N, C-alpha and C positions, 0 to 999 in steps of 0.2 A: 563325197565329202571326205576330207582327210582329217582324222583326229589323232593326236599324238600326245605322249607324256614325255616329260623331260625332268630328270633329277638334276636340277641346276646347281645344287651344292654351293650356294652363295651367289646370288644373282648380281650383286654389285661387282664381284670379282670376275664373273664370267659373262658379263653383258655383251661383250664383243662376240663371244662364241654364239650366244643366243641370237644376236642380230644376223650373223652370217648364216646360221642354220635356218632361221625364218625365211631369209631370202632364197636359200637353196631349196628347201623342202616345201615351202609355201603351204603349211598346214592351215586348215580352216579353224580348228579348235586345238588349243594346247593346254594341257594341265601340267603345271609346274609344281614341284615339291622341293623341300629343303631350301627355301629362299634365303634363310639366315640373314634376314634384313628386317629392321623394325618397320612398322607400317608406313612411316613417312619417307623411308629410304627407297621404296619401290619405284623403279623408273617408268612410271606410267606415261609421262610426257614423251619419252623416247619411243616407247612401244606405240603410242598413239600416232606419232609421225610416220611409223612404219605401216599404219593401217590396222593396228590391233587394239581393240578395246580390252579392258581388263578389270577383273575384280580380284581382290587378294586379302589375305589375312597375314600380316607380317609378324615375325617374332625375331628377337635378337639372335638367338642361338640356333639350335638344331632344326627348328621347325619353320613353318610358314608355307603357305600354298597359294596358288593363283590359277585362274582360268583366263586364257586369252581367246578372243574371237576375232577373226579377220573380217573387217568391214562391219562390225557390230559391237555394241556395248553389252556385255553380259549383265544380267540382273541378279544381284546377290539376294538369295532367298533364305540362307542359313549360314551362320559362321561358326557353328559348333556341332558336335555330334548329338543326336537326340538320345534320350534315355537316361543319362546320368548328368544332372545339372552341375556336378562338381568336376566333370571332365573338361579341362581347359585346352585340350589339343585342338589346333585349328583344323577345320574341315569346311569346305565351302561347296555349295551346290548352286547351280544356275538354272534359270528358267529359259527355255528357248525364245 
C-alpha cells in the first residue's frame, strides 16, 4: 500500500499538477493539506473520475485538508481536533 502526503497549496490552482502526480505515482491513500478552497470548491467530481474517493474540510484561506482513497470512499469520522471545542482548525480522520 502506498500512502502519501501532498501540500497542495491551493487545490484549484494546482489541480493539473495533482492529476498528473496521481497518474504517475498511483498512491492508494493521499492526505492533502492547505487546500485553500471553500468546501463547495473542492473538485470531488474530477477526483472521482480518476478513481479516488475523498473526504475534505475546506476553508477559504490558509487551511483545508482532504483524504483521498483509490477505489474507495473514505468515511469521515471527525472534522475537528479533539480536546478544545473552540479550536476551529480543520483536521479529518478516516475509518478504513
